[in-house]
C-alpha positions in Angstrom: 96.0 197.7 -111.8 96.8 196.0 -108.5 98.8 193.1 -109.9 98.8 190.9 -113.0 97.8 187.7 -111.2 94.7 189.2 -109.7 93.3 189.3 -113.3 93.8 185.6 -114.0 91.6 182.8 -112.8 93.1 180.7 -110.0 93.7 177.0 -110.4 94.7 175.0 -113.4 91.3 174.1 -114.7 90.6 173.9 -118.4 88.9 177.0 -119.8 86.8 177.6 -122.8 87.1 180.4 -125.4 85.5 182.9 -123.0 87.9 182.0 -120.2 85.1 180.4 -118.2 85.7 176.9 -116.9 83.8 174.3 -118.9 80.4 173.6 -117.4 80.5 176.1 -114.6 78.3 179.2 -114.6 79.9 180.4 -111.4 83.3 180.7 -113.1 81.7 182.3 -116.2 80.2 184.9 -113.9 83.5 185.3 -112.2 85.1 186.0 -115.6 82.4 188.5 -116.5 83.0 190.3 -113.2 86.7 190.2 -113.8 86.3 191.8 -117.2 84.1 194.6 -115.7 86.7 195.2 -113.0 89.5 195.4 -115.7 87.5 197.8 -117.8 87.0 200.0 -114.8 90.7 199.9 -113.9 91.8 200.8 -117.4 89.1 203.5 -118.0 90.6 206.6 -119.5 94.0 205.0 -120.2 95.4 204.7 -123.7 96.0 201.3 -125.3 99.8 201.9 -124.9 99.5 202.7 -121.2 97.4 199.5 -120.7 99.9 197.4 -122.6 102.8 198.8 -120.7 101.1 198.2 -117.4 100.3 194.6 -118.2 103.8 193.8 -119.5 105.5 195.5 -116.5 103.3 193.6 -114.0 103.8 190.3 -115.8 107.6 190.7 -116.0 107.8 191.5 -112.3 105.6 188.5 -111.5 107.7 186.1 -113.7 111.0 187.4 -112.1 109.6 187.0 -108.6 108.2 183.5 -109.4 104.7 184.5 -108.5 103.4 184.3 -112.1 103.3 181.0 -114.0 102.9 180.2 -117.6 99.5 178.7 -116.7 98.5 182.1 -115.3 99.6 183.7 -118.5 97.5 181.2 -120.5 94.5 181.9 -118.4 95.0 185.7 -118.8 95.2 185.3 -122.6 92.1 183.0 -122.7 90.2 185.6 -120.7 91.1 188.6 -122.8 91.4 187.1 -126.3 87.7 187.0 -127.0 87.4 190.7 -126.3 90.0 191.7 -128.9 90.0 191.9 -132.7 92.3 189.7 -134.7 95.3 192.1 -134.8 95.2 192.8 -131.1 94.7 189.1 -130.3 97.8 188.3 -132.3 99.8 191.0 -130.5 98.6 189.7 -127.1 99.7 186.2 -128.1 103.1 187.5 -129.1 103.5 189.3 -125.8 102.4 186.2 -123.8 105.0 184.1 -125.7 107.7 186.6 -124.9 106.7 186.7 -121.2 106.7 182.9 -121.0 110.4 182.9 -122.0 111.4 185.1 -119.0 
Protein backbone atom coordinates (compact mmCIF):
# COMPACT_ATOMS: atom_id res chain seq x y z
CA UNK A 1 0.00 0.00 0.00
CA UNK A 2 1.54 3.28 -1.07
CA UNK A 3 -0.40 5.57 1.22
CA UNK A 4 -3.93 5.77 2.56
CA UNK A 5 -4.92 8.91 0.67
CA UNK A 6 -4.09 7.36 -2.71
CA UNK A 7 -7.10 5.07 -2.20
CA UNK A 8 -9.60 7.88 -1.61
CA UNK A 9 -11.22 10.01 -4.24
CA UNK A 10 -9.92 13.54 -4.46
CA UNK A 11 -12.21 16.47 -3.97
CA UNK A 12 -15.19 16.91 -1.73
CA UNK A 13 -17.93 15.89 -4.14
CA UNK A 14 -20.91 13.88 -2.98
CA UNK A 15 -20.65 10.16 -3.58
CA UNK A 16 -23.29 7.49 -3.89
CA UNK A 17 -23.30 4.08 -2.18
CA UNK A 18 -20.67 2.73 -4.59
CA UNK A 19 -18.32 5.63 -3.92
CA UNK A 20 -18.89 7.02 -7.40
CA UNK A 21 -19.83 10.64 -7.75
CA UNK A 22 -23.46 11.06 -8.62
CA UNK A 23 -24.10 11.28 -12.35
CA UNK A 24 -20.53 10.70 -13.41
CA UNK A 25 -19.50 7.50 -15.18
CA UNK A 26 -15.86 8.63 -15.27
CA UNK A 27 -15.75 8.73 -11.49
CA UNK A 28 -17.55 5.40 -11.29
CA UNK A 29 -14.90 3.88 -13.57
CA UNK A 30 -12.21 5.52 -11.45
CA UNK A 31 -13.70 3.84 -8.36
CA UNK A 32 -13.78 0.46 -10.09
CA UNK A 33 -10.15 0.89 -11.14
CA UNK A 34 -9.23 1.91 -7.60
CA UNK A 35 -10.93 -1.21 -6.20
CA UNK A 36 -9.00 -3.39 -8.64
CA UNK A 37 -5.74 -1.69 -7.66
CA UNK A 38 -6.54 -2.24 -3.97
CA UNK A 39 -7.35 -5.89 -4.56
CA UNK A 40 -4.00 -6.36 -6.30
CA UNK A 41 -2.12 -4.52 -3.53
CA UNK A 42 -3.70 -6.69 -0.83
CA UNK A 43 -3.52 -10.00 -2.73
CA UNK A 44 -2.16 -12.74 -0.49
CA UNK A 45 -2.40 -10.71 2.71
CA UNK A 46 -4.55 -11.74 5.64
CA UNK A 47 -7.48 -9.64 6.76
CA UNK A 48 -5.52 -8.67 9.88
CA UNK A 49 -2.53 -7.50 7.83
CA UNK A 50 -4.77 -5.42 5.59
CA UNK A 51 -6.53 -3.85 8.55
CA UNK A 52 -3.25 -3.05 10.31
CA UNK A 53 -1.87 -1.45 7.15
CA UNK A 54 -4.96 0.69 6.64
CA UNK A 55 -5.02 1.85 10.26
CA UNK A 56 -1.29 2.60 10.38
CA UNK A 57 -1.41 4.64 7.16
CA UNK A 58 -4.51 6.52 8.28
CA UNK A 59 -3.07 7.32 11.71
CA UNK A 60 0.10 8.62 10.10
CA UNK A 61 -1.88 10.75 7.64
CA UNK A 62 -4.08 12.21 10.40
CA UNK A 63 -1.08 13.10 12.56
CA UNK A 64 0.74 14.70 9.62
CA UNK A 65 -2.37 16.62 8.62
CA UNK A 66 -2.48 15.07 5.14
CA UNK A 67 -5.63 13.03 5.75
CA UNK A 68 -8.95 14.74 6.41
CA UNK A 69 -12.21 13.41 7.79
CA UNK A 70 -13.68 13.86 4.30
CA UNK A 71 -10.96 11.57 2.94
CA UNK A 72 -11.91 8.99 5.57
CA UNK A 73 -15.58 9.29 4.59
CA UNK A 74 -14.71 8.80 0.92
CA UNK A 75 -12.60 5.77 1.80
CA UNK A 76 -15.49 4.28 3.79
CA UNK A 77 -18.00 5.01 1.03
CA UNK A 78 -15.74 3.29 -1.49
CA UNK A 79 -15.12 0.13 0.54
CA UNK A 80 -18.40 -0.33 2.41
CA UNK A 81 -20.34 -1.81 -0.54
CA UNK A 82 -17.66 -4.49 -0.90
CA UNK A 83 -18.02 -5.71 2.70
CA UNK A 84 -20.56 -7.82 4.55
CA UNK A 85 -22.53 -6.32 7.44
CA UNK A 86 -20.08 -7.24 10.23
CA UNK A 87 -17.01 -6.01 8.34
CA UNK A 88 -18.82 -2.84 7.29
CA UNK A 89 -19.69 -2.16 10.96
CA UNK A 90 -16.04 -2.77 11.97
CA UNK A 91 -14.81 -0.40 9.26
CA UNK A 92 -17.30 2.24 10.44
CA UNK A 93 -15.94 1.92 14.00
CA UNK A 94 -12.36 2.25 12.78
CA UNK A 95 -13.21 5.33 10.71
CA UNK A 96 -14.89 6.94 13.74
CA UNK A 97 -11.80 6.21 15.85
CA UNK A 98 -9.52 7.70 13.19
CA UNK A 99 -11.66 10.82 12.92
CA UNK A 100 -11.05 11.50 16.61
CA UNK A 101 -7.25 11.61 16.13
